[in-house]
Wavefront OBJ file of the C-alpha trace (Angstrom):
o trace
v -12.855 18.069 -15.713
v -12.084 16.716 -12.161
v -14.407 18.480 -9.755
v -13.158 18.224 -6.152
v -9.824 18.585 -4.368
v -10.010 14.850 -3.509
v -10.647 13.895 -6.785
v -7.548 15.773 -8.103
v -5.567 14.242 -5.047
v -7.064 10.814 -6.617
v -5.926 11.503 -9.954
v -2.502 12.596 -8.667
v -2.449 9.730 -6.329
v -3.167 6.939 -9.623
v -0.143 8.708 -12.036
v 2.145 7.705 -8.899
v 0.635 4.570 -8.576
v 0.548 3.602 -11.937
v 4.251 4.736 -13.061
v 3.217 7.545 -14.486
v 5.281 10.002 -12.390
v 8.647 7.942 -11.796
v 10.949 7.824 -9.364
v 12.508 11.359 -8.764
v 10.551 12.673 -11.041
v 9.987 16.457 -10.691
v 6.318 16.893 -9.909
v 5.627 19.779 -12.504
v 2.542 21.819 -10.984
v 1.718 23.521 -14.343
v 1.726 20.612 -16.196
v -0.555 18.849 -14.065
v -2.708 21.789 -13.693
v -3.173 21.806 -18.133
v -3.532 17.897 -18.279
v -6.312 18.070 -15.064
v -7.864 21.507 -16.012
v -7.483 22.984 -12.845
v -5.952 25.586 -10.930
v -2.788 24.900 -9.015
v -4.033 25.654 -5.843
v -6.149 22.883 -5.831
v -2.859 20.767 -7.420
v -0.481 21.504 -4.229
v -3.131 21.056 -1.318
v -3.169 17.364 -3.447
v 0.882 17.420 -3.356
v 0.787 18.674 0.214
v -1.426 15.668 1.045
v 0.756 13.302 -0.758
v 3.238 14.023 0.966
v 2.083 13.609 3.924
v 1.713 10.285 3.734
v 5.244 9.897 2.400
v 4.297 9.261 -1.403
v 5.909 12.441 -2.210
v 8.721 14.842 -0.837
v 9.512 17.844 -0.760
v 12.789 19.626 -1.940
v 12.777 23.607 -1.485
v 15.431 23.058 -4.747
v 13.630 20.476 -6.381
v 10.249 20.868 -5.285
v 7.734 17.602 -5.230
v 9.130 14.051 -6.554
v 9.243 10.459 -5.686
v 11.806 9.811 -3.792
v 13.228 5.974 -4.679
v 12.620 3.830 -1.267
v 16.115 2.204 -0.177
v 16.801 -1.376 0.293
v 16.603 -1.437 3.973
v 13.506 0.791 4.150
v 11.878 -1.223 2.624
v 12.696 -4.122 5.167
v 11.968 -1.910 7.475
v 8.642 -1.260 6.356
v 7.403 -4.832 5.761
v 8.366 -5.504 9.050
v 6.558 -3.023 10.374
v 3.541 -4.023 9.045
v 4.405 -7.372 9.668
v 4.619 -6.248 13.714
v 1.682 -4.560 13.679
v -0.586 -7.372 12.136
v 0.348 -9.670 14.317
v 0.299 -7.683 17.224
v -3.309 -6.965 16.435
v -4.361 -11.090 15.625
v -2.352 -12.142 18.861
v -4.372 -9.652 21.260
v -7.670 -10.532 19.071
v -6.976 -14.277 19.969
v -6.418 -13.591 23.333
v -9.903 -11.699 24.031
v -11.993 -14.100 22.063
v -14.396 -12.808 24.480
v -14.786 -9.849 22.548
v -16.261 -10.971 19.755
v -17.909 -8.378 18.198
v -19.043 -8.526 14.497
v -16.109 -7.615 12.655
v -16.891 -6.950 8.703
v -14.922 -4.886 6.133
v -16.449 -4.049 2.946
v -13.216 -4.169 1.373
v -12.455 -7.647 2.629
v -15.863 -8.683 1.308
v -15.852 -7.710 -1.870
v -12.067 -7.522 -3.418
v -11.524 -10.782 -5.699
v -8.070 -11.501 -6.254
v -6.881 -13.749 -9.123
v -4.004 -13.660 -11.284
v -5.192 -11.897 -13.670
v -6.224 -8.764 -11.093
v -2.962 -9.054 -8.563
v -1.808 -5.666 -9.103
v -0.657 -3.450 -6.040
v -4.120 -1.942 -6.041
v -6.079 -5.200 -5.307
v -3.562 -6.217 -2.836
v -3.259 -2.998 -1.325
v -7.563 -3.221 -1.182
v -7.218 -6.474 0.739
v -4.199 -5.317 3.294
v -6.136 -2.199 3.654
v -9.250 -4.138 4.482
v -7.097 -6.475 7.252
v -5.997 -3.528 8.767
v -9.528 -1.770 9.305
v -11.156 -5.137 10.607
v -7.855 -6.310 12.655
v -6.896 -3.275 14.047
v -7.642 0.115 16.503
v -7.499 3.249 14.600
v -3.746 3.803 15.789
v -2.248 0.704 14.540
v -4.337 0.986 11.401
v -3.085 4.153 10.606
v 0.647 3.046 11.461
v -0.234 0.250 8.861
v -1.556 2.031 5.990
v 1.481 4.657 6.619
v 3.853 1.986 5.829
v 1.705 0.358 3.089
v 1.566 3.812 0.801
v 4.970 4.471 1.201
v 5.960 1.136 -0.279
v 3.374 1.390 -2.814
v 5.481 3.016 -5.531
v 7.891 -0.119 -5.095
v 4.743 -2.308 -5.698
v 3.894 -0.781 -8.689
v 7.202 -0.635 -10.039
v 7.521 -4.509 -9.968
v 4.147 -5.724 -10.348
v 4.863 -7.150 -13.876
v 7.988 -9.060 -13.070
v 7.078 -10.436 -9.845
v 7.537 -14.292 -9.884
v 5.468 -14.798 -6.259
v 1.905 -13.875 -7.873
v 0.553 -17.547 -6.856
v 1.687 -17.377 -3.275
v 0.168 -14.109 -2.854
v -3.020 -14.655 -3.942
v -3.497 -18.110 -1.982
v -1.939 -16.314 0.960
v -4.233 -13.107 0.949
v -7.423 -15.128 -0.032
v -6.746 -17.568 3.331
v -6.024 -14.535 5.119
v -8.851 -12.448 4.050
v -11.242 -15.956 5.094
v -9.561 -16.684 8.492
v -10.072 -12.819 9.336
v -13.631 -12.446 8.413
v -14.167 -16.121 9.998
v -12.441 -14.768 13.396
v -9.648 -17.524 13.068
v -6.893 -15.413 14.621
v -4.693 -18.407 15.004
v -4.648 -19.143 11.349
v -4.895 -15.586 10.493
v -1.230 -15.555 12.008
v -0.152 -18.231 9.890
v -0.692 -16.560 7.293
v 0.492 -12.956 8.145
v 3.734 -14.804 8.916
v 3.487 -16.392 5.294
v 3.167 -13.279 3.395
v 6.024 -11.345 5.587
v 8.286 -14.056 4.714
v 7.423 -14.378 0.897
v 8.186 -10.790 0.662
v 11.066 -11.071 2.048
v 12.009 -13.940 0.968
v 11.302 -12.178 -2.943
v 12.727 -8.767 -1.844
v 16.476 -8.862 -2.917
v 15.252 -9.925 -6.645
v 12.588 -7.364 -7.063
v 14.124 -4.700 -5.568
v 17.296 -5.135 -8.129
v 14.496 -5.119 -11.102
v 13.371 -1.733 -9.139
v 16.641 -0.352 -9.434
v 17.221 -0.905 -13.067
v 13.621 1.033 -13.839
v 14.167 3.374 -11.108
v 17.715 4.031 -12.498
l 1 2 3 4 5 6 7 8 9 10 11 12 13 14 15 16 17 18 19 20 21 22 23 24 25 26 27 28 29 30 31 32 33 34 35 36 37 38 39 40 41 42 43 44 45 46 47 48 49 50 51 52 53 54 55 56 57 58 59 60 61 62 63 64 65 66 67 68 69 70 71 72 73 74 75 76 77 78 79 80 81 82 83 84 85 86 87 88 89 90 91 92 93 94 95 96 97 98 99 100 101 102 103 104 105 106 107 108 109 110 111 112 113 114 115 116 117 118 119 120 121 122 123 124 125 126 127 128 129 130 131 132 133 134 135 136 137 138 139 140 141 142 143 144 145 146 147 148 149 150 151 152 153 154 155 156 157 158 159 160 161 162 163 164 165 166 167 168 169 170 171 172 173 174 175 176 177 178 179 180 181 182 183 184 185 186 187 188 189 190 191 192 193 194 195 196 197 198 199 200 201 202 203 204 205 206 207 208 209 210 211 212
């Protein structure tokens, strides 16, 4: 039995990320309450929290559901993440005197390899990048865009053709940030963005077919 509100939130969030709750699927509070063996109230609280992260949307007629992200919104989200990361790296590069030790447990501990290249492993590294590289405000904006595109990445994960490129760029980005080599970090931030944009048309077609 799930004990805390946070655990309930994490359990529902995992179902969204794993694709167990599909696009345009009505989120049935009674069913979740029965499956998780908790009352409806903490389920509603978790759904409100997930909606605040743009993982769910609320409609008076539909209730809570996962909406399909539009192609242009997806491109905008990737571009927004790129700009935030780029600006943070440039600021660090231009303020080398401020070389306080910047360590992120996520950046230190997550190991990226082809077998575990899933949306959660990608996001752990990128969340670590945001926590290590950015100020609190920029990090929140970055995580907002990252989370609202997560269901898309979960959907296409088994079909993506760019795994080796993503692995290489994530490893290099992590290494350059931990060594505070922000000039190199900039180049890998750019590579990750270009890689995402390059493969988005084909990946979005797959997503549209699965989500329809």
